C-alpha positions in Angstrom: 37.3 113.5 114.9 41.1 112.9 115.1 43.4 112.9 118.1 42.6 115.6 120.7 45.0 114.5 123.4 48.6 115.7 122.9 50.0 112.3 123.9 47.8 110.6 121.3 49.2 112.9 118.6 52.7 112.2 119.7 52.0 108.5 119.7 50.7 108.6 116.2 53.8 110.6 115.1 56.0 108.1 116.9 54.3 105.3 115.0 55.0 107.1 111.7 58.6 107.7 112.7 58.9 104.0 113.4 58.0 103.3 109.8 60.8 105.7 108.7 63.4 104.4 111.2 62.7 100.8 110.4 62.9 101.5 106.6 59.4 100.3 106.0 58.8 103.0 103.4 61.9 102.0 101.5 61.1 98.3 101.6 57.6 98.9 100.4 58.8 101.2 97.7 61.3 98.6 96.4 58.8 95.7 96.6 56.0 97.6 94.9 58.1 99.4 92.2 60.4 96.5 91.3 58.3 93.4 91.6 54.6 93.9 91.9 54.0 96.8 89.4 55.8 95.1 86.4 53.9 91.9 87.1 50.7 93.9 87.3 51.4 95.5 83.9 51.9 92.0 82.3 48.8 90.6 83.9 46.7 93.6 82.8 48.1 93.4 79.2 47.3 89.6 79.1 43.7 90.3 80.4 43.2 93.0 77.8 44.3 90.6 75.0 41.8 88.0 76.3 39.1 90.5 76.6 39.7 91.8 73.1 39.6 88.3 71.7 36.3 87.7 73.4 35.0 90.9 71.8 35.9 89.8 68.3 34.4 86.3 69.0 31.1 87.9 70.2 31.0 90.2 67.2 31.5 87.1 64.9 28.7 85.3 66.8 26.3 88.2 66.3 27.3 88.3 62.6 26.7 84.6 62.2 23.2 85.1 63.5 22.6 87.6 60.7 23.1 90.8 62.6 26.3 92.1 60.9 24.7 95.3 59.5 22.8 96.1 62.7 25.9 95.4 64.8 28.0 97.8 62.6 25.4 100.5 63.1 25.1 99.9 66.8 28.9 99.9 67.3 29.2 103.2 65.5 26.4 104.8 67.5 28.0 103.6 70.8 31.4 104.9 69.7 29.8 108.3 68.9 27.9 108.5 72.2 31.0 107.5 74.2 33.2 110.0 72.3 35.9 107.3 72.1 38.9 107.4 69.8 37.9 105.9 66.4 41.3 104.6 65.4 44.2 104.5 67.9 47.7 103.1 67.6 47.5 99.3 67.6 50.1 98.8 70.3 48.7 101.6 72.5 45.3 100.2 72.1 46.3 96.6 72.9 48.0 97.7 76.1 45.5 100.2 77.4 42.1 99.1 76.1 40.0 96.0 77.0 38.0 96.5 73.8 39.4 96.8 70.3 39.0 100.1 68.5 36.0 100.5 66.3 38.0 100.4 63.1 39.5 97.0 64.0 36.1 95.6 64.9 34.4 96.8 61.7 37.3 95.5 59.7 37.0 92.1 61.3 33.3 92.0 60.6 33.8 92.9 57.0 36.8 90.6 56.5 34.7 87.5 56.9 32.4 88.8 54.2 35.2 89.4 51.8 36.6 85.9 52.4 33.2 84.4 51.5 33.0 86.4 48.2 36.4 85.1 47.0 
C-alpha cells in the first residue's frame, strides 16, 4: 500500500533523517558490532560444544543398548542423504556445526570397542 500522500512520504523521510541526525545508526552499529556480535559468537560456540557432547553421549547410549552396528550404518546413510561433509577441519567443525562430523562419531563409537578388547 505505502504512503500516497506527499506529506506522509516527507514525514517518513524526516523520521529516517532523524535517525541519521541523532546518530542512531552509528550508535546501533557500534553497539551491535562491538558488543553483541562477539558475545553471540561465544554463546553459539558454547552451545555447539554442548550439543556435540550430547550427540556423543546419545551415540554411546545407543551403543550400550547393542545398536552400535546399526547406528554406524544409519549415520552413514544419513550423511550420504544429506550430502554433508564427511570429515571437516576440527576447529571449523567445532565452531560452525552443532553435530560432530561423521568420522568423529564413528571413531568414538569404535573407540569404546577397542578399549574393551585391550
